[in-house]
ChimeraX commands (.cxc) that place a marker at each C-alpha (Angstrom):
marker #1 position -10.55,-22.19,28.40 radius 0.5
marker #1 position -10.83,-19.75,26.30 radius 0.5
marker #1 position -13.41,-19.66,23.21 radius 0.5
marker #1 position -12.31,-20.99,19.26 radius 0.5
marker #1 position -12.62,-17.67,18.06 radius 0.5
marker #1 position -10.44,-16.42,21.19 radius 0.5
marker #1 position -8.48,-19.02,19.71 radius 0.5
marker #1 position -8.40,-17.81,16.65 radius 0.5
marker #1 position -7.65,-14.05,17.75 radius 0.5
marker #1 position -4.57,-15.31,19.60 radius 0.5
marker #1 position -2.96,-17.17,16.30 radius 0.5
marker #1 position -4.00,-13.99,14.02 radius 0.5
marker #1 position -2.18,-11.39,16.23 radius 0.5
marker #1 position 0.44,-14.23,16.22 radius 0.5
marker #1 position 1.14,-14.37,12.78 radius 0.5
marker #1 position -0.49,-17.47,11.82 radius 0.5
marker #1 position -3.86,-16.58,9.77 radius 0.5
marker #1 position -4.00,-20.21,8.43 radius 0.5
marker #1 position -4.22,-21.44,11.99 radius 0.5
marker #1 position -6.82,-18.37,12.99 radius 0.5
marker #1 position -8.93,-19.17,9.98 radius 0.5
marker #1 position -9.13,-23.23,10.72 radius 0.5
marker #1 position -10.34,-22.25,14.58 radius 0.5
marker #1 position -12.74,-19.25,13.29 radius 0.5
marker #1 position -14.13,-21.83,11.03 radius 0.5
marker #1 position -14.19,-24.31,13.50 radius 0.5
marker #1 position -15.98,-22.52,15.57 radius 0.5
marker #1 position -18.53,-20.41,13.02 radius 0.5
marker #1 position -19.35,-24.89,12.36 radius 0.5
marker #1 position -19.75,-25.74,15.97 radius 0.5
marker #1 position -22.27,-22.90,16.00 radius 0.5
marker #1 position -24.47,-23.94,12.59 radius 0.5
marker #1 position -24.29,-28.02,13.48 radius 0.5
marker #1 position -27.11,-27.65,15.61 radius 0.5
marker #1 position -29.04,-26.55,12.70 radius 0.5
marker #1 position -28.94,-29.66,10.58 radius 0.5
marker #1 position -29.09,-33.59,11.06 radius 0.5
marker #1 position -25.80,-34.16,9.86 radius 0.5
marker #1 position -26.05,-37.58,10.24 radius 0.5
marker #1 position -22.46,-38.02,8.86 radius 0.5
marker #1 position -18.79,-36.11,8.77 radius 0.5
marker #1 position -19.83,-33.86,6.02 radius 0.5
marker #1 position -16.83,-31.98,4.04 radius 0.5
marker #1 position -16.95,-28.25,4.65 radius 0.5
marker #1 position -18.95,-27.70,1.59 radius 0.5
marker #1 position -21.34,-30.56,1.76 radius 0.5
marker #1 position -21.67,-28.98,5.00 radius 0.5
marker #1 position -22.21,-25.17,3.43 radius 0.5
marker #1 position -24.71,-27.20,0.96 radius 0.5
marker #1 position -26.85,-28.72,3.54 radius 0.5
marker #1 position -26.89,-25.66,5.62 radius 0.5
marker #1 position -28.68,-23.94,2.20 radius 0.5
marker #1 position -30.70,-26.93,1.78 radius 0.5
marker #1 position -32.11,-27.22,5.20 radius 0.5
marker #1 position -32.88,-23.25,5.29 radius 0.5
marker #1 position -34.53,-23.15,1.88 radius 0.5
marker #1 position -36.35,-19.91,1.47 radius 0.5
marker #1 position -35.70,-18.43,4.66 radius 0.5
marker #1 position -31.46,-18.26,4.17 radius 0.5
marker #1 position -30.76,-15.19,5.19 radius 0.5
marker #1 position -28.24,-13.80,2.32 radius 0.5
marker #1 position -25.63,-11.84,4.28 radius 0.5
marker #1 position -25.59,-15.02,6.49 radius 0.5
marker #1 position -25.08,-17.29,2.66 radius 0.5
marker #1 position -22.37,-14.90,1.96 radius 0.5
marker #1 position -20.42,-15.03,5.43 radius 0.5
marker #1 position -20.56,-18.69,5.88 radius 0.5
marker #1 position -19.09,-18.58,2.14 radius 0.5
marker #1 position -15.90,-15.78,3.02 radius 0.5
marker #1 position -15.48,-18.18,5.77 radius 0.5
marker #1 position -15.48,-21.38,4.12 radius 0.5
marker #1 position -13.31,-20.05,1.39 radius 0.5
marker #1 position -11.15,-19.20,3.58 radius 0.5
marker #1 position -10.72,-22.53,5.79 radius 0.5
marker #1 position -10.05,-24.58,2.16 radius 0.5
marker #1 position -7.35,-22.04,1.26 radius 0.5
marker #1 position -5.70,-22.30,5.17 radius 0.5
marker #1 position -6.65,-26.11,5.35 radius 0.5
marker #1 position -5.57,-27.01,1.63 radius 0.5
marker #1 position -3.91,-24.66,-0.18 radius 0.5
marker #1 position -0.17,-24.62,-1.35 radius 0.5
marker #1 position -1.29,-21.19,-0.66 radius 0.5
marker #1 position -1.02,-18.83,2.16 radius 0.5
marker #1 position -3.94,-17.05,3.72 radius 0.5
marker #1 position -2.55,-13.40,4.08 radius 0.5
marker #1 position -4.00,-11.29,7.42 radius 0.5
marker #1 position -6.50,-9.37,5.44 radius 0.5
marker #1 position -7.94,-12.32,4.30 radius 0.5
marker #1 position -8.26,-14.05,7.72 radius 0.5
marker #1 position -9.65,-10.87,9.51 radius 0.5
marker #1 position -12.27,-10.79,6.94 radius 0.5
marker #1 position -13.09,-14.54,7.63 radius 0.5
marker #1 position -12.62,-14.23,11.33 radius 0.5
marker #1 position -15.10,-10.96,11.59 radius 0.5
marker #1 position -17.27,-13.32,9.39 radius 0.5
marker #1 position -17.19,-16.28,11.28 radius 0.5
marker #1 position -17.62,-13.79,14.68 radius 0.5
marker #1 position -21.82,-12.64,12.90 radius 0.5
marker #1 position -22.43,-16.20,12.15 radius 0.5
marker #1 position -21.81,-16.87,16.02 radius 0.5
marker #1 position -23.55,-14.34,18.00 radius 0.5
marker #1 position -26.89,-15.87,17.30 radius 0.5
marker #1 position -28.42,-19.30,18.20 radius 0.5
marker #1 position -28.71,-20.43,14.60 radius 0.5
marker #1 position -25.46,-18.48,13.65 radius 0.5
marker #1 position -28.40,-16.15,11.81 radius 0.5
marker #1 position -28.54,-18.55,9.09 radius 0.5
marker #1 position -32.62,-17.70,8.48 radius 0.5
marker #1 position -34.45,-14.41,9.00 radius 0.5
marker #1 position -36.28,-16.29,11.07 radius 0.5
marker #1 position -35.19,-14.63,14.35 radius 0.5
marker #1 position -34.95,-11.48,13.05 radius 0.5
marker #1 position -39.03,-11.52,11.90 radius 0.5
marker #1 position -39.57,-12.62,15.18 radius 0.5
marker #1 position -37.80,-10.46,16.34 radius 0.5
marker #1 position -39.59,-7.46,14.37 radius 0.5
marker #1 position -43.45,-8.90,15.27 radius 0.5
marker #1 position -42.57,-8.91,18.59 radius 0.5
marker #1 position -41.40,-4.92,18.05 radius 0.5
marker #1 position -44.93,-4.30,15.76 radius 0.5
marker #1 position -46.64,-6.13,18.64 radius 0.5
marker #1 position -45.38,-3.23,21.20 radius 0.5
marker #1 position -45.86,-0.71,19.67 radius 0.5
marker #1 position -49.78,-1.81,18.64 radius 0.5
marker #1 position -50.52,-2.38,22.56 radius 0.5
marker #1 position -48.58,0.69,23.41 radius 0.5
marker #1 position -50.22,3.01,20.94 radius 0.5
marker #1 position -54.12,1.91,22.01 radius 0.5
marker #1 position -55.20,1.50,18.14 radius 0.5
marker link #1:1,2 radius 0.2
marker link #1:2,3 radius 0.2
marker link #1:3,4 radius 0.2
marker link #1:4,5 radius 0.2
marker link #1:5,6 radius 0.2
marker link #1:6,7 radius 0.2
marker link #1:7,8 radius 0.2
marker link #1:8,9 radius 0.2
marker link #1:9,10 radius 0.2
marker link #1:10,11 radius 0.2
marker link #1:11,12 radius 0.2
marker link #1:12,13 radius 0.2
marker link #1:13,14 radius 0.2
marker link #1:14,15 radius 0.2
marker link #1:15,16 radius 0.2
marker link #1:16,17 radius 0.2
marker link #1:17,18 radius 0.2
marker link #1:18,19 radius 0.2
marker link #1:19,20 radius 0.2
marker link #1:20,21 radius 0.2
marker link #1:21,22 radius 0.2
marker link #1:22,23 radius 0.2
marker link #1:23,24 radius 0.2
marker link #1:24,25 radius 0.2
marker link #1:25,26 radius 0.2
marker link #1:26,27 radius 0.2
marker link #1:27,28 radius 0.2
marker link #1:28,29 radius 0.2
marker link #1:29,30 radius 0.2
marker link #1:30,31 radius 0.2
marker link #1:31,32 radius 0.2
marker link #1:32,33 radius 0.2
marker link #1:33,34 radius 0.2
marker link #1:34,35 radius 0.2
marker link #1:35,36 radius 0.2
marker link #1:36,37 radius 0.2
marker link #1:37,38 radius 0.2
marker link #1:38,39 radius 0.2
marker link #1:39,40 radius 0.2
marker link #1:40,41 radius 0.2
marker link #1:41,42 radius 0.2
marker link #1:42,43 radius 0.2
marker link #1:43,44 radius 0.2
marker link #1:44,45 radius 0.2
marker link #1:45,46 radius 0.2
marker link #1:46,47 radius 0.2
marker link #1:47,48 radius 0.2
marker link #1:48,49 radius 0.2
marker link #1:49,50 radius 0.2
marker link #1:50,51 radius 0.2
marker link #1:51,52 radius 0.2
marker link #1:52,53 radius 0.2
marker link #1:53,54 radius 0.2
marker link #1:54,55 radius 0.2
marker link #1:55,56 radius 0.2
marker link #1:56,57 radius 0.2
marker link #1:57,58 radius 0.2
marker link #1:58,59 radius 0.2
marker link #1:59,60 radius 0.2
marker link #1:60,61 radius 0.2
marker link #1:61,62 radius 0.2
marker link #1:62,63 radius 0.2
marker link #1:63,64 radius 0.2
marker link #1:64,65 radius 0.2
marker link #1:65,66 radius 0.2
marker link #1:66,67 radius 0.2
marker link #1:67,68 radius 0.2
marker link #1:68,69 radius 0.2
marker link #1:69,70 radius 0.2
marker link #1:70,71 radius 0.2
marker link #1:71,72 radius 0.2
marker link #1:72,73 radius 0.2
marker link #1:73,74 radius 0.2
marker link #1:74,75 radius 0.2
marker link #1:75,76 radius 0.2
marker link #1:76,77 radius 0.2
marker link #1:77,78 radius 0.2
marker link #1:78,79 radius 0.2
marker link #1:79,80 radius 0.2
marker link #1:80,81 radius 0.2
marker link #1:81,82 radius 0.2
marker link #1:82,83 radius 0.2
marker link #1:83,84 radius 0.2
marker link #1:84,85 radius 0.2
marker link #1:85,86 radius 0.2
marker link #1:86,87 radius 0.2
marker link #1:87,88 radius 0.2
marker link #1:88,89 radius 0.2
marker link #1:89,90 radius 0.2
marker link #1:90,91 radius 0.2
marker link #1:91,92 radius 0.2
marker link #1:92,93 radius 0.2
marker link #1:93,94 radius 0.2
marker link #1:94,95 radius 0.2
marker link #1:95,96 radius 0.2
marker link #1:96,97 radius 0.2
marker link #1:97,98 radius 0.2
marker link #1:98,99 radius 0.2
marker link #1:99,100 radius 0.2
marker link #1:100,101 radius 0.2
marker link #1:101,102 radius 0.2
marker link #1:102,103 radius 0.2
marker link #1:103,104 radius 0.2
marker link #1:104,105 radius 0.2
marker link #1:105,106 radius 0.2
marker link #1:106,107 radius 0.2
marker link #1:107,108 radius 0.2
marker link #1:108,109 radius 0.2
marker link #1:109,110 radius 0.2
marker link #1:110,111 radius 0.2
marker link #1:111,112 radius 0.2
marker link #1:112,113 radius 0.2
marker link #1:113,114 radius 0.2
marker link #1:114,115 radius 0.2
marker link #1:115,116 radius 0.2
marker link #1:116,117 radius 0.2
marker link #1:117,118 radius 0.2
marker link #1:118,119 radius 0.2
marker link #1:119,120 radius 0.2
marker link #1:120,121 radius 0.2
marker link #1:121,122 radius 0.2
marker link #1:122,123 radius 0.2
marker link #1:123,124 radius 0.2
marker link #1:124,125 radius 0.2
marker link #1:125,126 radius 0.2
marker link #1:126,127 radius 0.2
marker link #1:127,128 radius 0.2
marker link #1:128,129 radius 0.2
view
């Protein structure tokens, strides 16, 4: 079965940007859900704010911007009488895909810091300093 992101791309190609955005948001939310303990169903904005609260100072500003773009597009697609353009849907899907590339959705800087520390350790070990 195609992933939510693959389904979203298909919907965008078929000229259904609202459906594409809803599927893209669903993929990003599914990816990020494991980073918080929701305890109950959250609205799209409650989910966004809960992620920010749970990350505290570790929130990655780029990831925050990606989820904000996806959440705003989802709100328009799901609840607004205004339509979502193909360009807006394309941007939201690109952001959703970026959120889905790492285990934590790229939400915090921690994974990047660990990767950077491993690189520093390797350089130190290789250089014999």
